[in-house]
Steps between C-alpha positions, in 0.01 A plus 500: 500500500857371508637832620227515767578148612872573522425806713275294730767232535760765596262646759396170650862400573532789742161468668514427872192276463702253295802493729279494810304205365822317419630555853174384660484186286864417579431541872199269462721251316752508785213429739424179312868412510499541878191276516682239290795523740268426792334212313822321406739577787656192664361391837678614815724261697233474769239404240732241349572351844129477579429341161782249555354402837151445356652312206691266735179431697310427180772262379494316833122466482521382140761236581293368791172474315603453138466123490157502668377775265612305196331182624170679559529674166556169317179369655315802371624449146298178477174689563280627215553860398872521570689736273755283319703801391625557857715240678540459873868588479409832338244572773745436784828641373763620746472860619718763332665793674373751242143429610577647843677814375313820397389487138709710260366560147725461197574757233194433283256509790662814642472674163134406485419631845736801520571606141157457337329750739718774352241504220241666723755744642589602145131546414443744786827684452456560127137604545628776728788586265273530193265723695771734633671535159185666370325655802820676609494709179139602558568593864807709419348662190767352273235332283365834380851612406566167329188543286630827361783301337296187426139609440379164364366339811457153359871487428576632847304210657659241271856628554454522878366143511785364290759688706345367819518147362862553401579609858301213651697221333843573653343578836331158507811316373728660759264415786452141380876457452564612857234259631602203284875530551460572868275199561730269301804625693330453836389146416851411379667644809267293721568188293129448437498503119363147455361400164532797264278359226255772404685789666577681177143442384367651823721805452399543135128456563492739793702759307261485206199525728645793691574687176154439362307611809748783555438644156126450553510685833709779346237546230225516761693762696560714193137474384358579844737794543406654163134463591509615863811726486586459869682218676275533806188448287658197333584353841144562617351329192733200544418462868128531429525242221681251722260550791172514304556289189776256590396436862137594570327425168587124494351471849174666391489349149711178511496439120687830460811330642588370157506851354723668760847615407647291784358181351614584148847603611528169685382315189762672285784437743410146600398363163134498600318510832177389660241641735216328688135603512212345688227399257162339565302269271142365534465151645187284488550367854668781693357791306838665447858381531788741537870438456826658399570529128852573374528747213815537290659812354754423227826683450380624162186647655702665775741653248216623279325668793818676608567617144149636461522682835831660406368613159185646655683685776764645267233588244282680753802678641605614151145617422481701822839653426389602148172667596593672827702819531847481646597805710 
């Protein structure tokens, strides 16, 4: 098994599927960096001049009416129901120039909106990579030749899966490093860093999530490819699953929404998620009352579902590979 794994690792390093996936993910990362650049870029001189004009007008209006506003507010404080936690001075503070300038997110918010979505890009990219690493050998006929040197098919599946995982880790880390460093550099160049509390945590959490779903997607790709033996068939099955199970089924059978992969992936990545169903209950007066009921899916449930799906797909793929002839 060790010799077989070493051979698989040597082969996977030279596979175009690995390098192609790395290039595509890096390009996607640079796309998020460009988006972060657009989000945090300083306003143009014309925008600043317009904001300054509106700010000056607001200050003039505030200075003219401030005393009257405070007097009326003080009268309102004597009425029942006034919120004592808010003072009149806090309600009628002087305008600030930043309120008239375009909003620019800080580093933490930019990482959340532009770095975290890399997780879904990684999922799709590694699903394709895992599929191609196996289906390519079936298409070219290399799998039959490989079996003459490694006839134990269970070991072939295990070694190919482990080698695919070994290739997936650096691919994910390189793409995430490009995205994270690029976004941080852009935000710093635009002087929009702000409060950095939680930035490292955001990077660490997203990296862990991307690795976990990336390895899961790689396993799915490997299992589907061993079972179907052709990348086109795998693509067809995935498209059918997304259209029929992930999209159409919850519309026809709403309770199925909690069992979809999309819901469970979201639960795993977001620490739990919710979905809403309309449910009706008998009522003595109205006969039946309907309303929206929120259902929760925990992170543990989402992770368990994803694990079971990966085990089933890889197991079925390995079984198909063992019982079917390989030309």
